[in-house]
PABAKE-611126 format. One record per residue (C-alpha): x negated, y, z. Coordinates in pm, whole numbers, plus 50000, padded with zeros to 5 digits. Layout:
<atoms>
XYZ ...
</atoms>
This chain:
<atoms>
661889198965911 658789219865797 655969196965702 652799197865925 650839215865658 653239245265618 653269276965753 656319300965811 656299336265699 656849347066069 653949327066167 651459341665893 652759375465972 651509373566328 648029362866193 647549389865947 645479421166062 643529399566298 640229378866303 642309347666302 643879357165977 643359328965697 642349333565347 645419339465129 645339325364793 648159336564556 648629308164315 651749321264126 652129314063775 650699342363537 653809350263403 655559351763754 652919373263875 653059394963584 656789401863659 656059411464003 652249418564078 652549425264426 650629405864666 650699395865044 648379417665253 644899405465174 645809377264937 643379368664667 645129360564316 643959329364124 644609328563748 646809300863669 643859283963480 642019282863795 644719260663985 643099228963882 641019201264035 637899214363917 638339250263987 639559246064317 636629222864399 634369248064308 636219275364489 636139254164829 632279250164817 632289289664860 635059289765128 635149284765506 637959288765740 641659282065723 643509289865404 647139296665316 648249291564958 651049309264824 653309303864518 656549317564426 658799294664637 656589270364820 656649242064568 654379222364365 651639247064294 650999257864643 651479222064808 649319207864547 646669237064583 646689231164978 646459195464965 643299195964715 641569220364943 642299196665238 640769170265035 637639192665006 637469194865392 639269228765442 641949235765677 644889244365430 648279252765460 650969263765207 653449290865275 656979280065337 659439294065090 656669310164906 656559347064802 660369347164771 660759338865139 658179365665243 660159391865035 663429382865180 662119386765541 661119421765464 657669416765518 654919440865360 653459435865013 650769454964825 650049469064499 646749456064363 646829481464088 645789504864336 642459491764354 640539508164054 636899492964110 635749458064137 632739437664115 632369404563897 633429387364180 636419405564222 635709423064541 636839460064549 634089484864594 634049517164804 631759544064873 631459572165135 629309592465331 626809579865571 626819583065946 630539575265980 632759581366286 636579576866279 638229577265941 635319560165741 635539532066003 639179530666031 639559527765655 637289498565581 638959478765892 642329485765738 640999474865390 639509443265531 642219432465743 645289440965529 644029446765155 640809430565051 639059409765298 635879407465079 635799444965022 632299463664990 631289493265139 628679516265074 627389542465291 625379570465106 623999608965170 627319632265126 625939646264818 625369615064627 628749597064703 630269607564362 627089600064148 626939566064346 630459559364275 630339565763883 627029544963869 628229514764080 631839516563955 632989524664340 635959541464461 634949571764684 636899577065001 637249605065275 635349631765081 636939663864959 638329661164594 639179623864565 642069604964548 641309584064868 641099613365120 642839636065337 646129651965205 647429681165409 647729669465767 647199632965682 643869617865709 642259589365459 643819559365684 647309576165646 646859577965270 645689540465238 649029530965436 651249551965225 649809541764900 649509506364965 652939502965139 651779491565452 654029506565703 654809484565984 655449498166372 651979486466458 649899502666187 652039534166193 651389537166586 647639532466518 647699557566252 648889585266476 645819576466685 643399576566411 644949610366283 644659625866637 641219615666672 639869622766351 641539658166288 640839672566648 644429667766746 644589647767029 647779659567141 649189635366892 649089603667139 647379597767454 645029573467291 643389600467076 640669610067315 639899573767387 639299564067046 637309596466976 635209587667272 634409551267148 633699560466807 631209588166902 629679563367139 629339537266847 627679564066613 625099569566875 624559532766932 623969521766592 621509537566340 622569511566058 626159523165921 626979487265811 626099474566181 628379503166327 630879492566093 630919454966221 630839468766557 633979493166479 635939466166316 636229448766678 637129482866827 639839487566570 641119450166606 641439459266994 643499489266926 645559473666663 646839441166889 647539469767188 649569489166944 651309456466825 651809436767143 650719457267453 652149493067465 654269485067756 651979468267964 650379487368264 647459482868472 646859493268854 644769481369126 645099469569388 648129445969288 650059418069427 648539426869792 652279425169949 651609458270148 650239491770115 646739499770197 
</atoms>
């Protein structure tokens, strides 16, 4: 019987991509992580030297909300670190079976080596054109929910994106001539999914909607027109790009949950009347 402070791979996978997703700490030994650097989506790797009472206490002081700790197989490192974090007042669990069980279940992993720009705190830094509409909101949502929850996003004038990227050590995205951008018929959201290996039925379904809305192809999915309308509405509601991003995250949370859980559900009115009107 699993311990009360353990979470299964299935349970954790259902939380990923949602506002209820916990902070995931990867505490595998350095040699183990070097042999397989892939991480659970959104996981934050801790060097082996930082898996200590002193370092975990300092880390706990900067954290809030639930935490899941992952080691190779769910033994001493993850259980000990989770127990210490609970001692510091956090709600902390360890992943049952560790990353080995996650891999065996065929669940997605990401390659952190794809991120080429981080600040002193280890946060990835991204920069794009100001006044975002669709792709430039969808991409930050994907990054925050599945790649790096602490990611930093900068919105600047189109002509300044490249120079700001060089000056501030950021990765430019969704502009011409950069790695993280449109490729043929794919939009930047598609490219992120492909490069990070984040293909799931729900994300693939959402990607089709984003692609259609972002590239004037509403025929790709019935929901494309709705996403376009909502995105254009948000762009007119907010003059501050970061405020618009926060509102857009809620929008994509809703689209993701529909894509994952509600595509077969229909709605009509009146219902349950017992007779036609």
